[in-house]
Structure formats: C-alpha cells, structure tokens
CHARMM-style PDB file with segment names, atoms N, HN, CA, C and O in Angstrom:
ATOM      1  N   MET     1     -57.184 -26.038  93.684  1.00  0.00      PROA
ATOM      2  CA  MET     1     -57.452 -25.922  95.106  1.00  0.00      PROA
ATOM      3  C   MET     1     -56.509 -24.918  95.746  1.00  0.00      PROA
ATOM      4  O   MET     1     -56.902 -24.173  96.644  1.00  0.00      PROA
ATOM      5  N   PHE     2     -55.260 -24.897  95.282  1.00  0.00      PROA
ATOM      6  HN  PHE     2     -54.941 -25.502  94.552  1.00  0.00      PROA
ATOM      7  CA  PHE     2     -54.279 -23.982  95.850  1.00  0.00      PROA
ATOM      8  C   PHE     2     -54.665 -22.526  95.580  1.00  0.00      PROA
ATOM      9  O   PHE     2     -54.507 -21.666  96.446  1.00  0.00      PROA
ATOM     10  N   LYS     3     -55.168 -22.257  94.385  1.00  0.00      PROA
ATOM     11  HN  LYS     3     -55.297 -22.956  93.681  1.00  0.00      PROA
ATOM     12  CA  LYS     3     -55.561 -20.893  94.023  1.00  0.00      PROA
ATOM     13  C   LYS     3     -56.749 -20.425  94.851  1.00  0.00      PROA
ATOM     14  O   LYS     3     -56.840 -19.243  95.184  1.00  0.00      PROA
ATOM     15  N   ALA     4     -57.643 -21.317  95.183  1.00  0.00      PROA
ATOM     16  HN  ALA     4     -57.569 -22.277  94.913  1.00  0.00      PROA
ATOM     17  CA  ALA     4     -58.803 -20.948  95.994  1.00  0.00      PROA
ATOM     18  C   ALA     4     -58.369 -20.508  97.383  1.00  0.00      PROA
ATOM     19  O   ALA     4     -58.916 -19.548  97.926  1.00  0.00      PROA
ATOM     20  N   SER     5     -57.393 -21.196  97.966  1.00  0.00      PROA
ATOM     21  HN  SER     5     -56.948 -21.975  97.525  1.00  0.00      PROA
ATOM     22  CA  SER     5     -56.930 -20.809  99.298  1.00  0.00      PROA
ATOM     23  C   SER     5     -56.199 -19.472  99.249  1.00  0.00      PROA
ATOM     24  O   SER     5     -56.285 -18.688 100.194  1.00  0.00      PROA
ATOM     25  N   GLU     6     -55.478 -19.200  98.154  1.00  0.00      PROA
ATOM     26  HN  GLU     6     -55.409 -19.837  97.386  1.00  0.00      PROA
ATOM     27  CA  GLU     6     -54.825 -17.898  98.003  1.00  0.00      PROA
ATOM     28  C   GLU     6     -55.865 -16.785  97.922  1.00  0.00      PROA
ATOM     29  O   GLU     6     -55.687 -15.712  98.499  1.00  0.00      PROA
ATOM     30  N   ALA     7     -56.936 -17.049  97.208  1.00  0.00      PROA
ATOM     31  HN  ALA     7     -57.080 -17.920  96.739  1.00  0.00      PROA
ATOM     32  CA  ALA     7     -58.003 -16.056  97.086  1.00  0.00      PROA
ATOM     33  C   ALA     7     -58.648 -15.794  98.443  1.00  0.00      PROA
ATOM     34  O   ALA     7     -58.967 -14.653  98.776  1.00  0.00      PROA
ATOM     35  N   CYS     8     -58.836 -16.845  99.213  1.00  0.00      PROA
ATOM     36  HN  CYS     8     -58.577 -17.772  98.942  1.00  0.00      PROA
ATOM     37  CA  CYS     8     -59.413 -16.685 100.550  1.00  0.00      PROA
ATOM     38  C   CYS     8     -58.500 -15.864 101.445  1.00  0.00      PROA
ATOM     39  O   CYS     8     -58.968 -15.029 102.219  1.00  0.00      PROA
ATOM     40  N   ILE     9     -57.210 -16.096 101.342  1.00  0.00      PROA
ATOM     41  HN  ILE     9     -56.829 -16.774 100.713  1.00  0.00      PROA
ATOM     42  CA  ILE     9     -56.246 -15.339 102.138  1.00  0.00      PROA
ATOM     43  C   ILE     9     -56.280 -13.864 101.741  1.00  0.00      PROA
ATOM     44  O   ILE     9     -56.236 -12.990 102.606  1.00  0.00      PROA
ATOM     45  N   ARG    10     -56.360 -13.582 100.445  1.00  0.00      PROA
ATOM     46  HN  ARG    10     -56.396 -14.292  99.742  1.00  0.00      PROA
ATOM     47  CA  ARG    10     -56.430 -12.192  99.973  1.00  0.00      PROA
ATOM     48  C   ARG    10     -57.699 -11.509 100.468  1.00  0.00      PROA
ATOM     49  O   ARG    10     -57.665 -10.367 100.926  1.00  0.00      PROA
ATOM     50  N   ILE    11     -58.805 -12.216 100.372  1.00  0.00      PROA
ATOM     51  HN  ILE    11     -58.832 -13.144 100.000  1.00  0.00      PROA
ATOM     52  CA  ILE    11     -60.075 -11.655 100.843  1.00  0.00      PROA
ATOM     53  C   ILE    11     -60.004 -11.378 102.333  1.00  0.00      PROA
ATOM     54  O   ILE    11     -60.493 -10.350 102.799  1.00  0.00      PROA
ATOM     55  N   ASP    12     -59.403 -12.282 103.076  1.00  0.00      PROA
ATOM     56  HN  ASP    12     -59.005 -13.117 102.697  1.00  0.00      PROA
ATOM     57  CA  ASP    12     -59.254 -12.105 104.515  1.00  0.00      PROA
ATOM     58  C   ASP    12     -58.426 -10.860 104.827  1.00  0.00      PROA
ATOM     59  O   ASP    12     -58.774 -10.091 105.723  1.00  0.00      PROA
ATOM     60  N   LYS    13     -57.340 -10.662 104.097  1.00  0.00      PROA
ATOM     61  HN  LYS    13     -57.057 -11.287 103.369  1.00  0.00      PROA
ATOM     62  CA  LYS    13     -56.504  -9.477 104.311  1.00  0.00      PROA
ATOM     63  C   LYS    13     -57.273  -8.198 104.000  1.00  0.00      PROA
ATOM     64  O   LYS    13     -57.177  -7.216 104.735  1.00  0.00      PROA
ATOM     65  N   ILE    14     -58.033  -8.214 102.915  1.00  0.00      PROA
ATOM     66  HN  ILE    14     -58.111  -9.012 102.317  1.00  0.00      PROA
ATOM     67  CA  ILE    14     -58.818  -7.036 102.536  1.00  0.00      PROA
ATOM     68  C   ILE    14     -59.851  -6.714 103.612  1.00  0.00      PROA
ATOM     69  O   ILE    14     -60.018  -5.557 103.997  1.00  0.00      PROA
ATOM     70  N   LEU    15     -60.537  -7.739 104.089  1.00  0.00      PROA
ATOM     71  HN  LEU    15     -60.402  -8.679 103.776  1.00  0.00      PROA
ATOM     72  CA  LEU    15     -61.557  -7.521 105.114  1.00  0.00      PROA
ATOM     73  C   LEU    15     -60.948  -7.007 106.414  1.00  0.00      PROA
ATOM     74  O   LEU    15     -61.536  -6.159 107.085  1.00  0.00      PROA
ATOM     75  N   ARG    16     -59.781  -7.513 106.766  1.00  0.00      PROA
ATOM     76  HN  ARG    16     -59.302  -8.202 106.221  1.00  0.00      PROA
ATOM     77  CA  ARG    16     -59.122  -7.047 107.991  1.00  0.00      PROA
ATOM     78  C   ARG    16     -58.709  -5.585 107.885  1.00  0.00      PROA
ATOM     79  O   ARG    16     -58.859  -4.832 108.848  1.00  0.00      PROA
ATOM     80  N   THR    17     -58.191  -5.172 106.728  1.00  0.00      PROA
ATOM     81  HN  THR    17     -58.069  -5.784 105.947  1.00  0.00      PROA
ATOM     82  CA  THR    17     -57.800  -3.769 106.576  1.00  0.00      PROA
ATOM     83  C   THR    17     -59.027  -2.864 106.595  1.00  0.00      PROA
ATOM     84  O   THR    17     -58.979  -1.771 107.160  1.00  0.00      PROA
ATOM     85  N   ARG    18     -60.121  -3.306 105.987  1.00  0.00      PROA
ATOM     86  HN  ARG    18     -60.160  -4.194 105.528  1.00  0.00      PROA
ATOM     87  CA  ARG    18     -61.348  -2.502 106.026  1.00  0.00      PROA
ATOM     88  C   ARG    18     -61.883  -2.389 107.443  1.00  0.00      PROA
ATOM     89  O   ARG    18     -62.365  -1.330 107.846  1.00  0.00      PROA
ATOM     90  N   LEU    19     -61.801  -3.471 108.193  1.00  0.00      PROA
ATOM     91  HN  LEU    19     -61.409  -4.331 107.866  1.00  0.00      PROA
ATOM     92  CA  LEU    19     -62.263  -3.451 109.572  1.00  0.00      PROA
ATOM     93  C   LEU    19     -61.436  -2.482 110.398  1.00  0.00      PROA
ATOM     94  O   LEU    19     -61.978  -1.755 111.231  1.00  0.00      PROA
ATOM     95  N   LYS    20     -60.123  -2.465 110.175  1.00  0.00      PROA
ATOM     96  HN  LYS    20     -59.682  -3.056 109.499  1.00  0.00      PROA
ATOM     97  CA  LYS    20     -59.263  -1.526 110.893  1.00  0.00      PROA
ATOM     98  C   LYS    20     -59.627  -0.088 110.554  1.00  0.00      PROA
ATOM     99  O   LYS    20     -59.665   0.767 111.438  1.00  0.00      PROA
ATOM    100  N   LYS    21     -59.898   0.185 109.272  1.00  0.00      PROA
ATOM    101  HN  LYS    21     -59.867  -0.511 108.554  1.00  0.00      PROA
ATOM    102  CA  LYS    21     -60.276   1.538 108.858  1.00  0.00      PROA
ATOM    103  C   LYS    21     -61.600   1.943 109.496  1.00  0.00      PROA
ATOM    104  O   LYS    21     -61.755   3.076 109.953  1.00  0.00      PROA
ATOM    105  N   ASN    22     -62.552   1.016 109.527  1.00  0.00      PROA
ATOM    106  HN  ASN    22     -62.426   0.096 109.156  1.00  0.00      PROA
ATOM    107  CA  ASN    22     -63.847   1.320 110.133  1.00  0.00      PROA
ATOM    108  C   ASN    22     -63.718   1.566 111.626  1.00  0.00      PROA
ATOM    109  O   ASN    22     -64.393   2.438 112.172  1.00  0.00      PROA
ATOM    110  N   LYS    23     -62.859   0.807 112.290  1.00  0.00      PROA
ATOM    111  HN  LYS    23     -62.310   0.099 111.847  1.00  0.00      PROA
ATOM    112  CA  LYS    23     -62.636   1.021 113.717  1.00  0.00      PROA
ATOM    113  C   LYS    23     -62.027   2.392 113.957  1.00  0.00      PROA
ATOM    114  O   LYS    23     -62.384   3.076 114.916  1.00  0.00      PROA
ATOM    115  N   THR    24     -61.109   2.791 113.089  1.00  0.00      PROA
ATOM    116  HN  THR    24     -60.819   2.235 112.310  1.00  0.00      PROA
ATOM    117  CA  THR    24     -60.480   4.102 113.217  1.00  0.00      PROA
ATOM    118  C   THR    24     -61.511   5.209 113.029  1.00  0.00      PROA
ATOM    119  O   THR    24     -61.532   6.174 113.793  1.00  0.00      PROA
ATOM    120  N   LYS    25     -62.361   5.074 112.021  1.00  0.00      PROA
ATOM    121  HN  LYS    25     -62.343   4.290 111.401  1.00  0.00      PROA
ATOM    122  CA  LYS    25     -63.402   6.077 111.786  1.00  0.00      PROA
ATOM    123  C   LYS    25     -64.368   6.154 112.960  1.00  0.00      PROA
ATOM    124  O   LYS    25     -64.753   7.242 113.387  1.00  0.00      PROA
ATOM    125  N   LEU    26     -64.753   5.011 113.472  1.00  0.00      PROA
ATOM    126  HN  LEU    26     -64.441   4.126 113.125  1.00  0.00      PROA
ATOM    127  CA  LEU    26     -65.679   4.978 114.592  1.00  0.00      PROA
ATOM    128  C   LEU    26     -65.059   5.616 115.826  1.00  0.00      PROA
ATOM    129  O   LEU    26     -65.721   6.380 116.529  1.00  0.00      PROA
ATOM    130  N   ALA    27     -63.805   5.312 116.093  1.00  0.00      PROA
ATOM    131  HN  ALA    27     -63.268   4.691 115.522  1.00  0.00      PROA
ATOM    132  CA  ALA    27     -63.119   5.911 117.238  1.00  0.00      PROA
ATOM    133  C   ALA    27     -63.030   7.425 117.075  1.00  0.00      PROA
ATOM    134  O   ALA    27     -63.231   8.162 118.041  1.00  0.00      PROA
ATOM    135  N   PHE    28     -62.732   7.893 115.870  1.00  0.00      PROA
ATOM    136  HN  PHE    28     -62.569   7.294 115.086  1.00  0.00      PROA
ATOM    137  CA  PHE    28     -62.659   9.330 115.615  1.00  0.00      PROA
ATOM    138  C   PHE    28     -64.013   9.997 115.851  1.00  0.00      PROA
ATOM    139  O   PHE    28     -64.076  11.068 116.455  1.00  0.00      PROA
ATOM    140  N   LEU    29     -65.091   9.378 115.384  1.00  0.00      PROA
ATOM    141  HN  LEU    29     -65.040   8.508 114.894  1.00  0.00      PROA
ATOM    142  CA  LEU    29     -66.421   9.949 115.584  1.00  0.00      PROA
ATOM    143  C   LEU    29     -66.802  10.010 117.058  1.00  0.00      PROA
ATOM    144  O   LEU    29     -67.398  10.989 117.507  1.00  0.00      PROA
ATOM    145  N   ILE    30     -66.462   8.979 117.805  1.00  0.00      PROA
ATOM    146  HN  ILE    30     -65.978   8.183 117.441  1.00  0.00      PROA
ATOM    147  CA  ILE    30     -66.766   8.969 119.238  1.00  0.00      PROA
ATOM    148  C   ILE    30     -65.988  10.062 119.952  1.00  0.00      PROA
ATOM    149  O   ILE    30     -66.544  10.776 120.786  1.00  0.00      PROA
ATOM    150  N   ILE    31     -64.709  10.199 119.634  1.00  0.00      PROA
ATOM    151  HN  ILE    31     -64.257   9.619 118.957  1.00  0.00      PROA
ATOM    152  CA  ILE    31     -63.888  11.236 120.262  1.00  0.00      PROA
ATOM    153  C   ILE    31     -64.420  12.624 119.905  1.00  0.00      PROA
ATOM    154  O   ILE    31     -64.505  13.495 120.771  1.00  0.00      PROA
ATOM    155  N   ALA    32     -64.778  12.835 118.641  1.00  0.00      PROA
ATOM    156  HN  ALA    32     -64.709  12.127 117.938  1.00  0.00      PROA
ATOM    157  CA  ALA    32     -65.320  14.131 118.219  1.00  0.00      PROA
ATOM    158  C   ALA    32     -66.624  14.436 118.952  1.00  0.00      PROA
ATOM    159  O   ALA    32     -66.850  15.570 119.374  1.00  0.00      PROA
ATOM    160  N   PHE    33     -67.469  13.441 119.100  1.00  0.00      PROA
ATOM    161  HN  PHE    33     -67.285  12.520 118.757  1.00  0.00      PROA
ATOM    162  CA  PHE    33     -68.731  13.632 119.815  1.00  0.00      PROA
ATOM    163  C   PHE    33     -68.481  13.958 121.283  1.00  0.00      PROA
ATOM    164  O   PHE    33     -69.137  14.834 121.847  1.00  0.00      PROA
ATOM    165  N   LEU    34     -67.532  13.256 121.902  1.00  0.00      PROA
ATOM    166  HN  LEU    34     -66.999  12.545 121.444  1.00  0.00      PROA
ATOM    167  CA  LEU    34     -67.237  13.500 123.313  1.00  0.00      PROA
ATOM    168  C   LEU    34     -66.631  14.881 123.546  1.00  0.00      PROA
ATOM    169  O   LEU    34     -66.798  15.453 124.623  1.00  0.00      PROA
ATOM    170  N   ILE    35     -65.939  15.414 122.563  1.00  0.00      PROA
ATOM    171  HN  ILE    35     -65.803  14.949 121.688  1.00  0.00      PROA
ATOM    172  CA  ILE    35     -65.369  16.756 122.689  1.00  0.00      PROA
ATOM    173  C   ILE    35     -66.423  17.823 122.386  1.00  0.00      PROA
ATOM    174  O   ILE    35     -66.483  18.844 123.071  1.00  0.00      PROA
ATOM    175  N   ALA    36     -67.248  17.596 121.374  1.00  0.00      PROA
ATOM    176  HN  ALA    36     -67.199  16.766 120.817  1.00  0.00      PROA
ATOM    177  CA  ALA    36     -68.210  18.610 120.935  1.00  0.00      PROA
ATOM    178  C   ALA    36     -69.372  18.788 121.910  1.00  0.00      PROA
ATOM    179  O   ALA    36     -69.878  19.900 122.066  1.00  0.00      PROA
ATOM    180  N   THR    37     -69.795  17.729 122.558  1.00  0.00      PROA
ATOM    181  HN  THR    37     -69.384  16.826 122.432  1.00  0.00      PROA
ATOM    182  CA  THR    37     -70.956  17.814 123.441  1.00  0.00      PROA
ATOM    183  C   THR    37     -70.741  18.764 124.614  1.00  0.00      PROA
ATOM    184  O   THR    37     -71.587  19.630 124.834  1.00  0.00      PROA
ATOM    185  N   PRO    38     -69.651  18.649 125.381  1.00  0.00      PROA
ATOM    186  CA  PRO    38     -69.461  19.600 126.484  1.00  0.00      PROA
ATOM    187  C   PRO    38     -69.306  21.045 126.011  1.00  0.00      PROA
ATOM    188  O   PRO    38     -69.734  21.975 126.695  1.00  0.00      PROA
ATOM    189  N   ILE    39     -68.697  21.231 124.848  1.00  0.00      PROA
ATOM    190  HN  ILE    39     -68.350  20.475 124.293  1.00  0.00      PROA
ATOM    191  CA  ILE    39     -68.553  22.585 124.311  1.00  0.00      PROA
ATOM    192  C   ILE    39     -69.933  23.160 124.003  1.00  0.00      PROA
ATOM    193  O   ILE    39     -70.216  24.313 124.331  1.00  0.00      PROA
ATOM    194  N   TYR    40     -70.778  22.369 123.383  1.00  0.00      PROA
ATOM    195  HN  TYR    40     -70.548  21.433 123.117  1.00  0.00      PROA
ATOM    196  CA  TYR    40     -72.131  22.820 123.057  1.00  0.00      PROA
ATOM    197  C   TYR    40     -72.911  23.136 124.327  1.00  0.00      PROA
ATOM    198  O   TYR    40     -73.593  24.158 124.399  1.00  0.00      PROA
ATOM    199  N   ILE    41     -72.817  22.277 125.314  1.00  0.00      PROA
ATOM    200  HN  ILE    41     -72.263  21.446 125.255  1.00  0.00      PROA
ATOM    201  CA  ILE    41     -73.548  22.494 126.565  1.00  0.00      PROA
ATOM    202  C   ILE    41     -73.051  23.747 127.268  1.00  0.00      PROA
ATOM    203  O   ILE    41     -73.857  24.520 127.786  1.00  0.00      PROA
ATOM    204  N   SER    42     -71.739  23.962 127.297  1.00  0.00      PROA
ATOM    205  HN  SER    42     -71.085  23.333 126.877  1.00  0.00      PROA
ATOM    206  CA  SER    42     -71.214  25.155 127.973  1.00  0.00      PROA
ATOM    207  C   SER    42     -71.641  26.428 127.248  1.00  0.00      PROA
ATOM    208  O   SER    42     -71.932  27.434 127.895  1.00  0.00      PROA
ATOM    209  N   GLN    43     -71.684  26.401 125.916  1.00  0.00      PROA
ATOM    210  HN  GLN    43     -71.448  25.584 125.390  1.00  0.00      PROA
ATOM    211  CA  GLN    43     -72.157  27.570 125.167  1.00  0.00      PROA
ATOM    212  C   GLN    43     -73.634  27.834 125.462  1.00  0.00      PROA
ATOM    213  O   GLN    43     -74.042  28.984 125.620  1.00  0.00      PROA
ATOM    214  N   TYR    44     -74.413  26.794 125.533  1.00  0.00      PROA
ATOM    215  HN  TYR    44     -74.082  25.860 125.405  1.00  0.00      PROA
ATOM    216  CA  TYR    44     -75.848  26.932 125.806  1.00  0.00      PROA
ATOM    217  C   TYR    44     -76.078  27.516 127.189  1.00  0.00      PROA
ATOM    218  O   TYR    44     -76.906  28.412 127.354  1.00  0.00      PROA
ATOM    219  N   THR    45     -75.353  27.016 128.188  1.00  0.00      PROA
ATOM    220  HN  THR    45     -74.681  26.288 128.054  1.00  0.00      PROA
ATOM    221  CA  THR    45     -75.551  27.530 129.544  1.00  0.00      PROA
ATOM    222  C   THR    45     -74.994  28.943 129.685  1.00  0.00      PROA
ATOM    223  O   THR    45     -75.462  29.704 130.532  1.00  0.00      PROA
ATOM    224  N   ARG    46     -74.010  29.307 128.878  1.00  0.00      PROA
ATOM    225  HN  ARG    46     -73.629  28.690 128.189  1.00  0.00      PROA
ATOM    226  CA  ARG    46     -73.506  30.678 128.899  1.00  0.00      PROA
ATOM    227  C   ARG    46     -74.534  31.650 128.332  1.00  0.00      PROA
ATOM    228  O   ARG    46     -74.697  32.759 128.840  1.00  0.00      PROA
ATOM    229  N   ILE    47     -75.218  31.232 127.286  1.00  0.00      PROA
ATOM    230  HN  ILE    47     -75.085  30.331 126.873  1.00  0.00      PROA
ATOM    231  CA  ILE    47     -76.217  32.102 126.660  1.00  0.00      PROA
ATOM    232  C   ILE    47     -77.435  32.249 127.566  1.00  0.00      PROA
ATOM    233  O   ILE    47     -77.953  33.353 127.735  1.00  0.00      PROA
ATOM    234  N   TYR    48     -77.891  31.154 128.143  1.00  0.00      PROA
ATOM    235  HN  TYR    48     -77.470  30.257 128.006  1.00  0.00      PROA
ATOM    236  CA  TYR    48     -79.073  31.169 129.001  1.00  0.00      PROA
ATOM    237  C   TYR    48     -78.653  30.865 130.433  1.00  0.00      PROA
ATOM    238  O   TYR    48     -78.818  29.745 130.915  1.00  0.00      PROA
ATOM    239  N   ASN    49     -78.108  31.875 131.105  1.00  0.00      PROA
ATOM    240  HN  ASN    49     -77.974  32.785 130.713  1.00  0.00      PROA
ATOM    241  CA  ASN    49     -77.656  31.682 132.485  1.00  0.00      PROA
ATOM    242  C   ASN    49     -78.823  31.398 133.420  1.00  0.00      PROA
ATOM    243  O   ASN    49     -78.735  30.533 134.291  1.00  0.00      PROA
ATOM    244  N   ASN    50     -79.899  32.122 133.235  1.00  0.00      PROA
ATOM    245  HN  ASN    50     -79.970  32.825 132.528  1.00  0.00      PROA
ATOM    246  CA  ASN    50     -81.051  31.999 134.107  1.00  0.00      PROA
ATOM    247  C   ASN    50     -81.876  30.780 133.691  1.00  0.00      PROA
ATOM    248  O   ASN    50     -82.246  30.645 132.524  1.00  0.00      PROA
ATOM    249  N   SER    51     -82.157  29.914 134.628  1.00  0.00      PROA
ATOM    250  HN  SER    51     -81.857  30.024 135.576  1.00  0.00      PROA
ATOM    251  CA  SER    51     -82.913  28.702 134.295  1.00  0.00      PROA
ATOM    252  C   SER    51     -84.348  29.026 133.910  1.00  0.00      PROA
ATOM    253  O   SER    51     -84.981  28.255 133.189  1.00  0.00      PROA
ATOM    254  N   ASN    52     -84.873  30.156 134.378  1.00  0.00      PROA
ATOM    255  HN  ASN    52     -84.358  30.783 134.963  1.00  0.00      PROA
ATOM    256  CA  ASN    52     -86.243  30.538 134.000  1.00  0.00      PROA
ATOM    257  C   ASN    52     -86.340  30.802 132.503  1.00  0.00      PROA
ATOM    258  O   ASN    52     -87.350  30.481 131.876  1.00  0.00      PROA
ATOM    259  N   GLU    53     -85.290  31.387 131.929  1.00  0.00      PROA
ATOM    260  HN  GLU    53     -84.470  31.648 132.439  1.00  0.00      PROA
ATOM    261  CA  GLU    53     -85.288  31.640 130.488  1.00  0.00      PROA
ATOM    262  C   GLU    53     -85.334  30.317 129.724  1.00  0.00      PROA
ATOM    263  O   GLU    53     -86.073  30.177 128.749  1.00  0.00      PROA
ATOM    264  N   ARG    54     -84.542  29.358 130.175  1.00  0.00      PROA
ATOM    265  HN  ARG    54     -83.942  29.472 130.967  1.00  0.00      PROA
ATOM    266  CA  ARG    54     -84.517  28.056 129.507  1.00  0.00      PROA
ATOM    267  C   ARG    54     -85.869  27.368 129.615  1.00  0.00      PROA
ATOM    268  O   ARG    54     -86.350  26.760 128.659  1.00  0.00      PROA
ATOM    269  N   GLU    55     -86.479  27.474 130.801  1.00  0.00      PROA
ATOM    270  HN  GLU    55     -86.089  27.968 131.577  1.00  0.00      PROA
ATOM    271  CA  GLU    55     -87.775  26.836 131.008  1.00  0.00      PROA
ATOM    272  C   GLU    55     -88.836  27.491 130.124  1.00  0.00      PROA
ATOM    273  O   GLU    55     -89.676  26.803 129.543  1.00  0.00      PROA
ATOM    274  N   LYS    56     -88.795  28.820 130.026  1.00  0.00      PROA
ATOM    275  HN  LYS    56     -88.113  29.378 130.498  1.00  0.00      PROA
ATOM    276  CA  LYS    56     -89.765  29.533 129.198  1.00  0.00      PROA
ATOM    277  C   LYS    56     -89.605  29.143 127.730  1.00  0.00      PROA
ATOM    278  O   LYS    56     -90.593  28.936 127.025  1.00  0.00      PROA
ATOM    279  N   LEU    57     -88.357  29.043 127.275  1.00  0.00      PROA
ATOM    280  HN  LEU    57     -87.554  29.211 127.848  1.00  0.00      PROA
ATOM    281  CA  LEU    57     -88.119  28.644 125.892  1.00  0.00      PROA
ATOM    282  C   LEU    57     -88.636  27.234 125.623  1.00  0.00      PROA
ATOM    283  O   LEU    57     -89.174  26.956 124.551  1.00  0.00      PROA
ATOM    284  N   THR    58     -88.472  26.361 126.588  1.00  0.00      PROA
ATOM    285  HN  THR    58     -88.035  26.586 127.459  1.00  0.00      PROA
ATOM    286  CA  THR    58     -88.937  24.986 126.426  1.00  0.00      PROA
ATOM    287  C   THR    58     -90.454  24.941 126.319  1.00  0.00      PROA
ATOM    288  O   THR    58     -91.003  24.257 125.456  1.00  0.00      PROA
ATOM    289  N   VAL    59     -91.128  25.676 127.205  1.00  0.00      PROA
ATOM    290  HN  VAL    59     -90.682  26.232 127.906  1.00  0.00      PROA
ATOM    291  CA  VAL    59     -92.593  25.695 127.187  1.00  0.00      PROA
ATOM    292  C   VAL    59     -93.095  26.336 125.900  1.00  0.00      PROA
ATOM    293  O   VAL    59     -94.023  25.823 125.275  1.00  0.00      PROA
ATOM    294  N   ASP    60     -92.492  27.450 125.498  1.00  0.00      PROA
ATOM    295  HN  ASP    60     -91.738  27.867 126.006  1.00  0.00      PROA
ATOM    296  CA  ASP    60     -92.898  28.102 124.246  1.00  0.00      PROA
ATOM    297  C   ASP    60     -92.675  27.179 123.054  1.00  0.00      PROA
ATOM    298  O   ASP    60     -93.499  27.124 122.141  1.00  0.00      PROA
ATOM    299  N   GLY    61     -91.577  26.466 123.065  1.00  0.00      PROA
ATOM    300  HN  GLY    61     -90.908  26.510 123.807  1.00  0.00      PROA
ATOM    301  CA  GLY    61     -91.269  25.551 121.969  1.00  0.00      PROA
ATOM    302  C   GLY    61     -92.277  24.424 121.851  1.00  0.00      PROA
ATOM    303  O   GLY    61     -92.570  23.959 120.749  1.00  0.00      PROA
ATOM    304  N   MET    62     -92.810  23.983 122.984  1.00  0.00      PROA
ATOM    305  HN  MET    62     -92.573  24.361 123.879  1.00  0.00      PROA
ATOM    306  CA  MET    62     -93.805  22.907 122.949  1.00  0.00      PROA
ATOM    307  C   MET    62     -95.079  23.380 122.267  1.00  0.00      PROA
ATOM    308  O   MET    62     -95.716  22.619 121.538  1.00  0.00      PROA
ATOM    309  N   PHE    63     -95.450  24.631 122.501  1.00  0.00      PROA
ATOM    310  HN  PHE    63     -94.932  25.249 123.093  1.00  0.00      PROA
ATOM    311  CA  PHE    63     -96.688  25.133 121.914  1.00  0.00      PROA
ATOM    312  C   PHE    63     -96.522  25.550 120.462  1.00  0.00      PROA
ATOM    313  O   PHE    63     -97.510  25.655 119.734  1.00  0.00      PROA
ATOM    314  N   LEU    64     -95.282  25.789 120.026  1.00  0.00      PROA
ATOM    315  HN  LEU    64     -94.480  25.703 120.617  1.00  0.00      PROA
ATOM    316  CA  LEU    64     -95.059  26.156 118.632  1.00  0.00      PROA
ATOM    317  C   LEU    64     -95.238  24.962 117.701  1.00  0.00      PROA
ATOM    318  O   LEU    64     -95.592  25.124 116.534  1.00  0.00      PROA
ATOM    319  N   ASP    65     -94.993  23.773 118.221  1.00  0.00      PROA
ATOM    320  HN  ASP    65     -94.706  23.642 119.170  1.00  0.00      PROA
ATOM    321  CA  ASP    65     -95.142  22.573 117.381  1.00  0.00      PROA
ATOM    322  C   ASP    65     -96.593  22.340 117.150  1.00  0.00      PROA
ATOM    323  OT1 ASP    65     -96.963  21.384 116.468  1.00  0.00      PROA
TER     324      ASP     65
END
C-alpha cells in the first residue's frame, strides 16, 4: 500500500510539471500571436493604402474561387 501512494505522488509531480510546461507554451503562443497580428495588419495597410484597392482585391478574390 505504501508503494502505491509513492507511485501516485510521483505521477502527480510528473503531471504538474507537464501542466506547467504546457501553460508556458500556451502563454508563449498567445504572446507571439498578439505581437504578430498588429505587425501583419500594419504591413497590409501600408501596401494597400487606398481602400478601393483592398475592396477590388476582395471582390476579385471572391470570383476567383
């Protein structure tokens, strides 16, 4: 019985460390997404300053599909 409780404690420690690693990865992905999105949007608006160009591309893209 004593060995079973030790095994449970070990499993608990392993699961907690994995959970911490997953939380770290998830936080990193969220931060990367929050940084990359505004950069992408600013590049897009720099390339297509005129809204008519963007609208034309959108309409053309709909008909290409």
